[in-house]
C-alpha positions, 0 to 999 in steps of 0.5 A: 541540539548540534547544528549538523542535526538541525539543518532542515531543507529550505522551503520550498523543497519542490519548486513548481508544486504549487502549494508548498508555501502559502501565497502572500497577499498585500494585506499580509505585509501589514499583518502581525508577525507569525511563526515561520512554521505556520506558513508551511503547508503540510505537504511541504512540512512532510517533504522537509521531514523526508529530506531531513531523514534521508540526508541527516538521520538515515544513511541511505543514498538509494533512490529507487523511487524514480520519476522522469519527464522524458527518457532518463539517461541509462547506463549498461553495467557489467555483462549480466544485463544490469542497468543504472538509470539517472532520473530527470525529476526528484526521486526518492528512497523507498525505505524512508518515503514509504514508511513516511507515507504510512505515517501520514496516512495512518497506515500499516507498514512492514519493514523487512531486511537483515539485522542492523539495517535501520528498520527499527530506527526508521520506525522510531523516528516516525514515532518522534515525528508524531510528538513523542520523545525518543525514549518514550517511543523506544520504551513502547516498542514491542519486542517479538519473542517466543514467550510473548503473551497476550497479557505482555502485549496488552496489560494485566488484570488487577490482582485485587479485582481477580480475587474480589470480582464476582464477574468478569465485568468487575475486573479492571485491566492495567492497560499497557501505555503503548496501546494508544500511541499514534505510532505503534511499533512491533519488532520482529513480529514473526517471532510472536506466538500464534495466539498473541498474533491473534490478539495483535490482529484484533488491534490492527484490524479493528482498532481495539483490544479485549481482555477479561471482557474489557475493551480498549480502543487503540486510536489516539485522540486525533484518530490517526494511528500508524503501525510499523512492523519489522521482520528479518524474513518475509518468505515464511521464516521466523520462530512462528509463521505469521497468520495470513490474516495478520500478514494481509493487514500490512498495507505496504512492505518495504525492503531496508537498504544496506549500508553504503561504505562511502559514508563510513566517516559519518558512521564513525562520527556517530559512534564517537559522539554517541549520537542516535538520529531519533534523539535529534529530530528538529522540533519544527518537523514534529506533527501535532495530532490535528496536523496528522488528521488534516494531512490524512484528509488532504491526501484522501482528497487528491483526485484520481483522473479517469485515464489513471482509473481505467488503467488500474481497472484493466490491471486489476482484471488480469488476476482472478480468472483461471480456466478449469478451477470450476465447472460453472463459469463464475467459479473459474477463479483462483480463489475457488481452487485455493479454498478447495485445496487445489494447486493453482500453478498446476491448473494454470499449466494444464490450460491449453486455451491461452497464451501463457506469455500474454496472460499476465494472470498466469504469472500469479497464484492469486487474485487481489482483495478489495483491501489491497486495491484500496491500499494501492489507491490511497498510497498513490494519492499520498505519493501525488500529494507528497510530490505536490502534483495536484492529481494522481498520475500513472507515475505515482501508481507505478511508484507505490504499486510494488510496495502495496502489492508485495505479499498480496500478489504472489508469483507463480514460480512455475510460469515459464517466464521465471525460467528464462535467462535474466528473467530468473532474477524476478523470482527473488526481486518481487518489487521489480516483478510487480513493477514489470507486471504493471508496465506490461499491463499498460502496454497491453492497454495501449495496444488494445486502444482501451482509451478510445475503444472500450465497448463494455465500458460504454455499455456500463456507462449507458446503464449508469445514466439510469433506466427511468423513462426507457421504453421496452424497445430501447431496453430490448436494443440494449439487451441485444447489444449485450448479447452481441458483445458476449458472442464477440468475446466467445468467438475469440477462442481464448479467454484471459482475466480481462475477458472474465471481468467483462463477461461478468459485467455483461451478465450483470447488465443483462440481468438489470435490463431483463429485470427492468423489461419484465417490470415495464411489460407488466400490465398497470 
């Protein structure tokens, strides 16, 4: 292995993280020598893998995942309002880090971009990090093409059994070897026929595959499997449209970066030497199955402080509600309109009872699924764990949100915002639009003083303490407080998504308290 490929960043890569290198005690001075790699914590090892990939393997000097303490230095460029920001803390390339976090979590990552932008190379490197050879990983890549059948994807029944079996259960299946790899790669998944996509959906969503009444689990022994899909187009193009259920299973979507011509000499060196980066991954960066399992457990254990949770809760509340989608108040949701074949954009435009500029929900055609919310939570934890911060911060959430919600939260291009000057750029730059939505939501949260003034949250916290021992008088007082809060919201005249969630919560509280009051007043 050539030395230029084998250079791994010296630990610690994140000084001050607090857990990059295991601390030494006095007895360690007299202990038997151990392998150097054993002293490296898993988050430090993943950081070393990131820096090796971004500095050695993938030519990508694009640091779009920015972190700063204080105001970063910003330069205005050109006459079209462009800005270049120089962050004050370690920042990262999304087209490398987001797939790497998917590898660490056992997630599902969609890489989009034009041909030849390194999508498959990044995915193959993830397979090598999981312990497979580069050749084995490349052989396991499933190439999307219009003739791909279910049997091509999963395996074929044994011909002898097809002839001799009297029932399906007697037919043995020659399963494809790639099915149980820890890293699975599907290239150009939008060129796969719809029927084959359905079989792929079962694997991705349920973790198993069926053929002729036989079933095979797809997870490796460690239980951690990550999926990487590539597509040249994320806007509905391709030989076959991707079924919505499969598209919805993508945890994150990341845009591949173009080649920076200032690194042309490196490209020439690789051509002359016939080198491929996936064939030179240092052995000390490879993760065993046990390490992958522990890594995922450590990520999920990262705490999310209350102040971060409250802002996410407020953000999620913007998007489901839409006036005039239904007669009953509970049915005034975008999902009600969509499932009935309605046009959400037209319904939003007909709403004269709200300020479309202030209503963040009016910028979207749909709400968020529970799966999308869970994905955002776990990737925010992964980002915090990777950075070594010990707990999820608002910056971690803001960094991963555009990738976790791309394709999940769809822009309403008929909204006035997308017709105004430089804002038109957001119609094609989905990541920036999603990031701006979250930033504006946080600004509204601060303006409302939700950290200190959250009456509905206080009422919900009061219920969470339990009902045991409450007198009828106390319950009646709480019912009155709920009804008073509903009246105050009703008196504002304009309703937004945050009000919809608050009103549904208040009705829930009212039901809980009235049911308890009926029970408490029953004769014993």
